[in-house]
N, CA, C and O of each residue as an XYZ file, in Angstrom:
324
protein
N      30.789     13.777      3.518
C      31.455     14.301      4.694
C      32.661     15.122      4.242
O      33.346     14.759      3.285
N      32.910     16.207      4.922
C      34.060     17.056      4.624
C      35.365     16.298      4.846
O      35.444     15.422      5.707
N      36.376     16.637      4.071
C      37.671     15.964      4.158
C      38.303     16.122      5.534
O      38.814     15.149      6.090
N      38.278     17.331      6.096
C      38.904     17.532      7.406
C      38.207     16.709      8.488
O      38.866     16.169      9.376
N      36.889     16.612      8.419
C      36.153     15.809      9.397
C      36.448     14.322      9.209
O      36.592     13.593     10.191
N      36.539     13.863      7.956
C      36.849     12.454      7.694
C      38.214     12.076      8.271
O      38.363     11.012      8.872
N      39.203     12.943      8.088
C      40.544     12.663      8.614
C      40.536     12.578     10.132
O      41.274     11.783     10.714
N      39.709     13.391     10.777
C      39.607     13.353     12.235
C      38.837     12.122     12.710
O      39.277     11.438     13.634
N      37.682     11.833     12.083
C      36.852     10.700     12.509
C      37.607      9.375     12.360
O      37.495      8.498     13.216
N      38.369      9.231     11.283
C      39.117      7.992     11.064
C      40.435      7.972     11.823
O      41.174      6.989     11.766
N      40.727      9.045     12.528
C      41.925      9.165     13.355
C      43.236      9.126     12.560
O      44.279      8.730     13.080
N      43.162      9.544     11.296
C      44.383      9.697     10.507
C      45.130     10.946     10.960
O      46.361     10.976     10.954
N      44.380     11.981     11.353
C      44.929     13.191     11.956
C      44.135     13.429     13.233
O      42.907     13.340     13.225
N      44.828     13.731     14.334
C      44.178     13.756     15.647
C      43.141     14.853     15.829
O      42.118     14.629     16.475
N      43.386     16.037     15.271
C      42.469     17.157     15.487
C      41.970     17.704     14.152
O      42.695     17.720     13.158
N      40.722     18.150     14.156
C      40.129     18.674     12.930
C      40.810     19.964     12.496
O      40.940     20.221     11.300
N      41.244     20.776     13.452
C      41.925     22.019     13.089
C      43.259     21.724     12.406
O      43.647     22.423     11.470
N      43.957     20.693     12.870
C      45.226     20.297     12.246
C      44.958     19.766     10.838
O      45.720     20.052      9.913
N      43.883     18.997     10.670
C      43.508     18.486      9.350
C      43.163     19.644      8.409
O      43.533     19.629      7.235
N      42.450     20.644      8.935
C      42.091     21.815      8.146
C      43.339     22.579      7.709
O      43.441     22.994      6.554
N      44.279     22.763      8.619
C      45.521     23.467      8.304
C      46.358     22.698      7.291
O      46.983     23.303      6.420
N      46.378     21.358      7.397
C      47.125     20.532      6.450
C      46.538     20.670      5.050
O      47.278     20.729      4.068
N      45.226     20.719      4.956
C      44.563     20.904      3.658
C      44.888     22.278      3.082
O      45.179     22.401      1.892
N      44.839     23.310      3.922
C      45.134     24.670      3.472
C      46.576     24.807      2.997
O      46.862     25.598      2.098
N      47.492     24.033      3.603
C      48.909     24.098      3.244
C      49.231     23.241      2.023
O      50.377     23.222      1.574
N      48.249     22.537      1.481
C      48.478     21.709      0.300
C      49.123     20.375      0.602
O      49.714     19.764     -0.289
N      49.025     19.907      1.833
C      49.648     18.641      2.246
C      48.746     17.432      2.008
O      49.191     16.293      2.153
N      47.489     17.665      1.647
C      46.531     16.578      1.445
C      46.002     16.651      0.020
O      45.562     17.705     -0.438
N      46.048     15.511     -0.677
C      45.493     15.472     -2.031
C      44.525     14.302     -2.152
O      44.691     13.272     -1.497
N      43.518     14.474     -2.993
C      42.517     13.441     -3.237
C      42.513     13.145     -4.727
O      42.344     14.044     -5.550
N      42.701     11.877     -5.063
C      42.732     11.431     -6.467
C      43.746     12.228     -7.292
O      43.493     12.548     -8.454
N      44.897     12.546     -6.682
C      45.967     13.224     -7.396
C      45.866     14.732     -7.470
O      46.727     15.371     -8.074
N      44.835     15.323     -6.872
C      44.639     16.769     -6.897
C      44.644     17.310     -5.468
O      44.012     16.733     -4.584
N      45.351     18.409     -5.242
C      45.364     19.021     -3.915
C      43.932     19.410     -3.569
O      43.244     20.064     -4.352
N      43.492     18.989     -2.370
C      42.090     19.175     -1.991
C      41.956     20.170     -0.849
O      42.837     20.295      0.001
N      40.829     20.875     -0.852
C      40.499     21.777      0.240
C      39.826     20.983      1.352
O      39.378     19.857      1.135
N      39.757     21.568      2.538
C      39.133     20.909      3.691
C      37.653     20.661      3.451
O      37.077     19.764      4.066
N      37.031     21.425      2.580
C      35.597     21.296      2.333
C      35.271     20.230      1.278
O      34.100     20.025      0.959
N      36.285     19.551      0.735
C      36.050     18.512     -0.273
C      35.121     17.437      0.302
O      35.276     17.036      1.455
N      34.161     16.973     -0.498
C      33.207     15.956     -0.072
C      33.786     14.563     -0.353
O      33.865     14.141     -1.507
N      34.184     13.861      0.698
C      34.811     12.541      0.568
C      33.770     11.514      0.159
O      32.669     11.469      0.708
N      34.144     10.675     -0.832
C      33.269      9.615     -1.318
C      33.996      8.277     -1.248
O      35.227      8.236     -1.240
N      33.244      7.190     -1.199
C      33.829      5.854     -1.192
C      34.598      5.656     -2.496
O      34.094      5.964     -3.576
N      35.819      5.141     -2.386
C      36.659      4.910     -3.554
C      37.704      5.985     -3.784
O      38.597      5.802     -4.611
N      37.616      7.109     -3.070
C      38.616      8.168     -3.207
C      39.973      7.683     -2.707
O      40.052      6.894     -1.766
N      41.038      8.163     -3.344
C      42.406      7.891     -2.909
C      42.929      9.172     -2.268
O      43.034     10.203     -2.932
N      43.258      9.109     -0.978
C      43.722     10.284     -0.238
C      45.207     10.115      0.068
O      45.630      9.073      0.568
N      45.996     11.147     -0.236
C      47.420     11.153      0.087
C      47.683     12.254      1.106
O      47.298     13.405      0.905
N      48.346     11.886      2.205
C      48.666     12.831      3.273
C      50.185     12.918      3.373
O      50.853     11.913      3.618
N      50.733     14.122      3.183
C      52.176     14.322      3.216
C      52.577     15.132      4.441
O      53.036     16.267      4.317
N      52.406     14.556      5.606
C      52.829     15.191      6.853
C      54.017     14.414      7.392
O      54.018     13.183      7.378
N      55.016     15.122      7.860
C      56.184     14.441      8.394
C      57.073     13.911      7.278
O      57.075     14.442      6.167
N      57.829     12.860      7.582
C      58.805     12.348      6.630
C      58.253     11.265      5.715
O      58.799     11.027      4.637
N      57.177     10.608      6.134
C      56.656      9.482      5.372
C      55.244      9.770      4.884
O      54.328      9.901      5.696
N      55.050      9.872      3.560
C      53.693     10.111      3.056
C      52.802      8.885      3.253
O      53.281      7.751      3.272
N      51.512      9.128      3.398
C      50.532      8.062      3.611
C      49.497      8.128      2.500
O      48.967      9.197      2.197
N      49.211      6.976      1.892
C      48.232      6.901      0.806
C      47.185      5.869      1.194
O      47.509      4.715      1.474
N      45.910      6.300      1.210
C      44.831      5.412      1.626
C      43.709      5.418      0.603
O      43.593      6.338     -0.208
N      42.882      4.378      0.651
C      41.676      4.310     -0.176
C      40.483      4.281      0.763
O      40.451      3.498      1.713
N      39.496      5.141      0.496
C      38.306      5.245      1.335
C      37.396      4.046      1.060
O      37.000      3.805     -0.081
N      37.070      3.294      2.122
C      36.176      2.145      2.007
C      34.773      2.465      2.512
O      33.793      1.896      2.033
N      34.677      3.379      3.482
C      33.414      3.665      4.130
C      33.448      5.099      4.663
O      34.502      5.585      5.075
N      32.310      5.766      4.655
C      32.206      7.116      5.202
C      31.119      7.089      6.270
O      29.938      6.933      5.959
N      31.524      7.242      7.542
C      30.571      7.247      8.645
C      30.775      8.494      9.487
O      31.887      9.013      9.585
N      29.686      8.976     10.099
C      29.759     10.188     10.916
C      30.575      9.982     12.186
O      31.269     10.894     12.636
N      30.491      8.789     12.764
C      31.186      8.502     14.012
C      31.924      7.179     13.889
O      31.474      6.265     13.199
N      33.058      7.090     14.564
C      33.815      5.844     14.579
C      34.505      5.726     15.926
O      35.058      6.700     16.437
N      34.473      4.538     16.495
C      35.193      4.307     17.741
C      36.653      4.024     17.425
O      37.025      3.814     16.270
N      37.461      4.021     18.454
C      38.879      3.755     18.279
C      39.103      2.386     17.638
O      40.022      2.209     16.838
N      38.264      1.430     17.995
C      38.430      0.066     17.506
C      38.070     -0.078     16.025
O      38.725     -0.832     15.306
N      37.041      0.630     15.561
C      36.622      0.431     14.175
C      36.962      1.599     13.249
O      36.483      1.628     12.115
N      37.758      2.545     13.686
C      38.118      3.691     12.838
C      38.905      3.238     11.609
O      38.718      3.791     10.525
N      39.771      2.254     11.758
C      40.605      1.791     10.651
C      39.817      0.976      9.629
O      40.334      0.698      8.547
N      38.583      0.587      9.940
C      37.758     -0.163      8.989
C      37.226      0.726      7.869
O      36.683      0.222      6.886
N      37.376      2.044      8.005
C      36.855      2.987      7.018
C      37.806      3.213      5.849
O      37.432      3.857      4.869
N      39.040      2.689      5.935
C      40.014      2.891      4.869
C      40.987      1.719      4.821
O      41.073      0.929      5.761
N      41.711      1.618      3.724
C      42.789      0.654      3.602
C      44.050      1.405      3.182
O      43.983      2.324      2.366
N      45.182      1.023      3.727
C      46.439      1.702      3.445
C      47.032      1.118      2.163
O      47.229     -0.092      2.052
N      47.312      1.991      1.203
C      47.918      1.576     -0.059
C      49.438      1.692      0.000
O      50.148      0.782     -0.427
N      49.937      2.808      0.528
C      51.365      3.040      0.714
C      51.564      3.812      2.002
O      50.704      4.586      2.424
N      52.698      3.591      2.611
C      52.975      4.368      3.804
C      53.418      3.565      4.894
O      53.691      4.088      5.974
């Protein structure tokens, strides 16, 4: 799944266009490298999001096409943030 879509599906970023813009601006990195919106997210990836004042670091546990509000957080675990 594309990085921008993963961020939207898991509700880490509310809109896919905002996720795409954050990737283009270099605010999102995967495994320590700045990633493009087209990056293919895999289980075990470490994603860092630097939006706002507090950076967020997560580990991908699951990649699903759809997630409800209740189970969106089951797709990742927060490492820092």
